N, C-alpha and C positions, 0 to 999 in steps of 0.2 A: 504494500500500500504506500502511496506517496506520503512523504513526511508532512506535506501541507494539510492533508486530511487527518492524519494521525494526531497532529498537534491540536486540531479543533475538538475532536472527541475521541476518547480512548476506547469507547465501546463500539465504534463504527467498524463494520466489516465491509469489505469491497470484494465482490466476486466478478470475474470477467469470464464470459463464455466465448469460446472460439467457434464462430459460425462461418468461417471462410469457406467451408466445403458445401454449405447449403446454398440453394438457388434463391436469389432475392425475389420477393414478392412485394410490389409496392402497396402501400396502404390504400384502401378504397377512397375514391374521390367523394368528398362530402359536398352535396349539392344543397342549395337553399330549399327549404320545404315548400315555399310558395312565393311566387312573384307574379306581378301583373295586377289586373283589376279584378274586383270581386263582383259577384252578382247574387241576388237573392234567389233562393230556390223558387222555381216556377216562373222566373222572369225570362223574358226573351231579349236577347242582345239586339242592339240597334243595327248592327251590320254583321253579316256572316262572312264577308270577304276579308275580315281582319283589318280593314281600314276604317278608322273611326271618323265619323262625320261630325262637323261642329253642330252643337245643339242650337235650335232656333231660340231667339230671345223670347222671354216669357211674354205671353199675351196680356194685355190689360185685363184685370179682373172685372167682369161685368156680373152683377148679382142677378140671379134668376128673378123672374117676376113673382113676388111673394105678397100674398094678401095678409096684412098684419092683423086683420080682424079674426083670422082663423088660427088654430094652433100651428106653431112653427117649430122647426128643429134645425140643428146644424149638423152637417156631415163633413168629416174629414175624408178626403178622397186621395188615396195614394196611387199615383199613376205608374205605368210600367217603367218609365224612365227615372223614377225616384222622386219626381215632383210631388209636393203635397198641396192640395187645394182645400180650402174651407168654404163651403157654400151653405146658404140658408135656403130651406125649402119649407113648404107647407107639409104637414103630416099627411095631407090628402093627396099629395103628389105621388106619382108612381115611379117605378124603376126606369121607365122610359124617359121621364123628365131628367133623371140623374144621368142617363146615357146621353141625352141631348146636350146637357150641360158639359159633360166630359168632351164630347165631340166638338163643341164650340171652343173649347180651351186648348185642344191639341192641334199642333201644326202638322202639315205633311199629309200624305195619303191616308185615307181611312183604312183601318185594319180591324180584323175581328178580335174581340177580347171578351173575357168573362168578368163578371163582377162577383166579389165574394166578401164575406165579413172577415174581420181581422182575427178575432178569437171568440169562440172557436171557429176555425176556418170552415165556412159553409158557402157553397156556390149558390148565388141568387139567380134563380131561373124564371120565376114568375114575374114577367115584365109589367103585368097589368095590376098587380097588387099595390096597395098604398104603402108608403113608408111606415105608417103606424102598424099595419097588419104584419109587415115583414119584420117589425121590431127594430127598425133603423132610426131610432130617435136618439140624437146625440151620439152617433155611432161612427165607426171607421169603416169605409168601404175601400176594398183593394181591387185595382184593375190588374188582371192577369192575361197574358197573351195566350192565344190558342195555337 
């Protein structure tokens, strides 16, 4: 053992193995676990070609026609692209009114989508039911791509 090590600690032992006859195997390459952008489960990416397109500027918020003499509710709407909208509706409005509002706020070509509740996740299929009947009073509605 070298004197430098022995002077530091008397109980230190140094063993050297002769591995010159063995074939060298390089250690495995450590790759990063994740890189890139993340997407929510069930979301559809904006582009499948790998080229990201710039997002359109947000449209000015126009409130839906609401009769304040009737019961009202607010919905938080989470769009496919991650944008959050808050809109005021009458509880007698239907899911079709919510769809029309979403379509008026999204730029670009129209595409098919589903609407669901946030928790518990339940797809909303009855377009003619009122928001009160669907239980969407002060609720979160999520837009999901098909």
